[in-house]
MIRO-26955 format. One record per residue (C-alpha): x, y, z; residue in three letters. Coordinates in steps of 0.2 Angstrom, whole numbers, plus 2048, in hexadecimal, padded with zeros to 3 digits. Layout:
N
ATOM  px  py  pz resn
ATOM   X   Y   Z  ALA
...
***
This chain:
247
ATOM  px  py  pz resn
ATOM 3BE 824 84F  MET
ATOM 3CB 823 841  THR
ATOM 3D3 832 83A  LEU
ATOM 3DC 834 82A  ASP
ATOM 3EE 83B 828  ALA
ATOM 3E8 84D 824  ILE
ATOM 3DB 84D 832  GLN
ATOM 3E9 847 83E  LEU
ATOM 3F5 855 839  ARG
ATOM 3E7 863 83A  VAL
ATOM 3E2 85D 84B  LEU
ATOM 3F4 85B 851  GLY
ATOM 3F7 86D 84B  ALA
ATOM 3E8 874 854  LEU
ATOM 3ED 86C 864  ILE
ATOM 3FF 872 863  GLU
ATOM 3FB 884 860  LYS
ATOM 3ED 885 86D  GLU
ATOM 3FA 880 87A  ILE
ATOM 40A 888 873  ALA
ATOM 403 898 86D  THR
ATOM 3F2 89B 875  PRO
ATOM 3F3 8AE 870  GLU
ATOM 3F1 8A9 85E  ASN
ATOM 3E3 89C 861  TYR
ATOM 3D7 897 85A  PRO
ATOM 3DE 896 848  LEU
ATOM 3D8 89D 838  SER
ATOM 3D9 892 829  LEU
ATOM 3E8 89A 822  ASN
ATOM 3F1 899 833  ALA
ATOM 3EC 886 835  LEU
ATOM 3F3 882 824  VAL
ATOM 403 88A 828  ASN
ATOM 403 880 839  ALA
ATOM 400 870 830  CYS
ATOM 40E 873 823  ASN
ATOM 41B 87A 82E  GLN
ATOM 42C 872 82C  ARG
ATOM 431 871 83E  SER
ATOM 42A 864 84A  SER
ATOM 421 85B 83C  ARG
ATOM 424 849 836  ASP
ATOM 421 848 828  PRO
ATOM 421 859 821  VAL
ATOM 411 85C 817  LEU
ATOM 40B 869 80A  THR
ATOM 3F8 869 80D  LEU
ATOM 3ED 875 803  THR
ATOM 3DF 880 80B  GLU
ATOM 3D2 874 803  ASP
ATOM 3DA 865 80B  GLU
ATOM 3DA 86D 81C  VAL
ATOM 3C9 873 81A  ARG
ATOM 3C2 862 815  GLN
ATOM 3CB 85B 824  ALA
ATOM 3C3 867 830  LEU
ATOM 3B2 862 829  HIS
ATOM 3B6 850 82E  GLY
ATOM 3BC 855 83F  LEU
ATOM 3AD 860 842  GLU
ATOM 3A2 851 83E  ASP
ATOM 3AB 847 84C  LEU
ATOM 3AA 857 857  GLU
ATOM 3BD 857 859  LEU
ATOM 3BD 869 852  THR
ATOM 3B2 878 852  SER
ATOM 3B0 889 849  THR
ATOM 3B1 899 852  VAL
ATOM 3A8 8A8 84A  HIS
ATOM 3AE 8B6 855  ASP
ATOM 3B9 8BF 848  SER
ATOM 3B9 8C4 836  ARG
ATOM 3BF 8B3 830  VAL
ATOM 3BA 8A2 837  PRO
ATOM 3C6 89A 843  LYS
ATOM 3C8 888 849  TYR
ATOM 3CB 880 85A  GLU
ATOM 3CD 86E 85F  HIS
ATOM 3C2 865 86C  ARG
ATOM 3CC 855 86E  ILE
ATOM 3CE 857 881  ARG
ATOM 3BB 858 883  THR
ATOM 3B6 84A 877  VAL
ATOM 3C3 83E 87D  LEU
ATOM 3C4 844 890  ASN
ATOM 3D7 846 88F  LEU
ATOM 3E2 84E 89C  ARG
ATOM 3EF 85B 897  ARG
ATOM 3FD 84F 897  ASP
ATOM 3F4 843 88C  GLU
ATOM 3EF 850 880  THR
ATOM 401 855 87E  ALA
ATOM 407 844 87B  VAL
ATOM 3FA 840 86E  LEU
ATOM 3FE 851 866  CYS
ATOM 410 84C 864  LEU
ATOM 40C 83B 85D  LEU
ATOM 400 843 850  MET
ATOM 40D 84F 84A  LEU
ATOM 41D 845 84B  ARG
ATOM 418 833 84A  GLY
ATOM 41F 825 855  PRO
ATOM 42A 82B 863  GLN
ATOM 432 824 873  THR
ATOM 42E 82A 884  PRO
ATOM 43F 833 884  GLY
ATOM 43B 83C 874  GLU
ATOM 42A 841 87A  LEU
ATOM 430 849 88A  ARG
ATOM 43E 853 880  SER
ATOM 431 859 873  ARG
ATOM 423 85D 87F  ALA
ATOM 42B 86C 888  ASP
ATOM 41F 878 87F  ARG
ATOM 410 86E 882  LEU
ATOM 411 866 893  TYR
ATOM 41F 865 8A0  ASN
ATOM 423 853 8A4  PHE
ATOM 42E 851 8B4  ASP
ATOM 437 841 8AD  ASP
ATOM 435 833 8A1  ILE
ATOM 42B 829 8AE  THR
ATOM 41E 836 8AD  ALA
ATOM 41D 834 89A  VAL
ATOM 41C 821 89C  ALA
ATOM 40D 823 8A8  GLY
ATOM 404 82E 89C  THR
ATOM 407 822 88E  LEU
ATOM 401 813 899  GLU
ATOM 3F1 81C 89D  ARG
ATOM 3EE 820 88A  LEU
ATOM 3F2 80E 886  ALA
ATOM 3E7 806 893  SER
ATOM 3D7 80F 890  ARG
ATOM 3C8 804 891  PRO
ATOM 3BD 800 882  GLN
ATOM 3AC 808 882  PRO
ATOM 3A0 7FD 88C  GLY
ATOM 3AE 7F3 895  GLU
ATOM 3AD 7FE 8A4  GLU
ATOM 3A7 80F 8A9  ALA
ATOM 3B4 81C 8A5  GLY
ATOM 3B5 82C 8AF  ALA
ATOM 3AB 839 8A7  GLU
ATOM 3AF 84C 8A5  ASN
ATOM 3A3 85A 8A7  ALA
ATOM 39D 858 895  ALA
ATOM 399 846 898  GLY
ATOM 3A8 83F 88E  ALA
ATOM 3B0 82F 894  THR
ATOM 3C1 828 895  SER
ATOM 3BA 817 88E  ALA
ATOM 3C0 81B 87D  THR
ATOM 3CB 80B 87A  GLY
ATOM 3DE 80D 87A  PRO
ATOM 3E5 81D 872  LEU
ATOM 3F7 818 870  VAL
ATOM 401 808 86E  VAL
ATOM 413 803 871  MET
ATOM 41C 7FE 861  MET
ATOM 42A 7F1 85F  THR
ATOM 43A 7F7 865  ARG
ATOM 447 7FB 857  GLN
ATOM 457 7F2 856  PRO
ATOM 464 7FB 861  GLY
ATOM 457 806 869  ALA
ATOM 456 808 87C  ARG
ATOM 443 80D 87C  GLU
ATOM 434 807 873  SER
ATOM 42A 814 869  ARG
ATOM 417 818 86B  TYR
ATOM 40B 81C 85E  MET
ATOM 3F9 823 85F  HIS
ATOM 3EA 819 859  LEU
ATOM 3DF 828 853  LEU
ATOM 3E3 823 841  GLY
ATOM 3DE 811 844  GLY
ATOM 3E9 801 848  PRO
ATOM 3FC 802 845  VAL
ATOM 408 7F5 842  ALA
ATOM 411 7F0 852  VAL
ATOM 415 7DE 84E  SER
ATOM 427 7D7 852  THR
ATOM 433 7DA 844  PRO
ATOM 43B 7CB 83B  PRO
ATOM 447 7C1 846  ASP
ATOM 456 7C7 83C  SER
ATOM 451 7D9 842  TRP
ATOM 450 7D4 854  SER
ATOM 45F 7CA 856  ARG
ATOM 46F 7D3 85A  PRO
ATOM 479 7D7 84A  LEU
ATOM 489 7CD 848  PRO
ATOM 499 7D4 850  ASP
ATOM 4A1 7DE 842  ALA
ATOM 4AB 7EA 84C  GLY
ATOM 4A8 7FD 84A  PRO
ATOM 49C 7FA 83C  SER
ATOM 48F 7F1 847  THR
ATOM 489 801 84F  GLY
ATOM 488 80A 83E  SER
ATOM 47E 7FB 837  ALA
ATOM 471 7FD 845  ARG
ATOM 470 80F 842  GLU
ATOM 46D 80C 82F  GLN
ATOM 45F 800 833  LEU
ATOM 457 80C 83F  ALA
ATOM 458 81A 832  ALA
ATOM 450 80F 825  LEU
ATOM 442 80A 831  GLN
ATOM 43F 81D 835  GLU
ATOM 43E 820 822  GLU
ATOM 432 812 820  LEU
ATOM 426 81A 82D  ILE
ATOM 428 82B 825  ALA
ATOM 424 823 814  THR
ATOM 414 81B 81B  ARG
ATOM 40E 82B 822  ALA
ATOM 411 834 811  THR
ATOM 407 826 808  VAL
ATOM 3F9 828 815  ALA
ATOM 3F8 83A 811  VAL
ATOM 3F8 836 7FE  LEU
ATOM 3EA 829 800  GLU
ATOM 3E0 836 80A  SER
ATOM 3E2 842 7FC  ARG
ATOM 3DD 835 7EF  ILE
ATOM 3CE 830 7F9  ALA
ATOM 3C8 842 7FA  ARG
ATOM 3CA 845 7E8  LEU
ATOM 3C1 836 7E3  GLU
ATOM 3B3 83B 7EF  SER
ATOM 3B2 84C 7E7  PHE
ATOM 3B2 846 7D5  HIS
ATOM 3A4 839 7D9  ALA
ATOM 39A 847 7E0  ALA
ATOM 39C 852 7D1  GLU
ATOM 398 843 7C6  ALA
ATOM 386 841 7CE  LEU
ATOM 378 847 7C2  SER
ATOM 36B 852 7C8  PRO
ATOM 35F 843 7C9  ALA
ATOM 36C 83A 7D3  ASP
ATOM 36E 848 7DF  ALA
ATOM 35B 849 7E2  LEU
ATOM 35B 837 7E7  GLU
***
């Protein structure tokens, strides 16, 4: 299972709203677009269109990660990730935050999870991350099944990334969008910066800020690549002749 950047934003927004504002859940298409594009608690901030969100929903429904509810005047949408991946509530909250805000440390996850799940301390967050990172691969061993028959043998769902220079904690990232780069930075990054007095701390902060900008840029590029792929698919379908379509 590999989701593109828009599908990840749609799925993360559905999870967040289901937990944080259950009175307004499931979400209409308009409400879901607003949730995807909100400026708070999102990294990067996106400006998705209704068509982009609708197409993402089609892909997620094919994977059974979302479903449509037809009990009102307009269709509404809900996620099914807990059932499909056999997730606990704490695991769902962590994956939601990683989908919406990118790589984060256990401390950041705990401070940002207050509306989604109440972690007692950072140790509890670390335990959740460890379970998500150590899930067995399908076929390696029998995973515990839920009532719907879903198993925890999904393979790892998160990975620990290389610690940033000057950081006290390593960050974690989800693997729902495929493998992520976790290789050790060049030696010049991992060695202590030369003692330059008061400016040393500033240099470390600048380097950390540049790395954060790089991650945000990569996320934006992933969204643009997803949009281009969808446009190419749309134009290719339009270019089919009636005879080709019949074949």
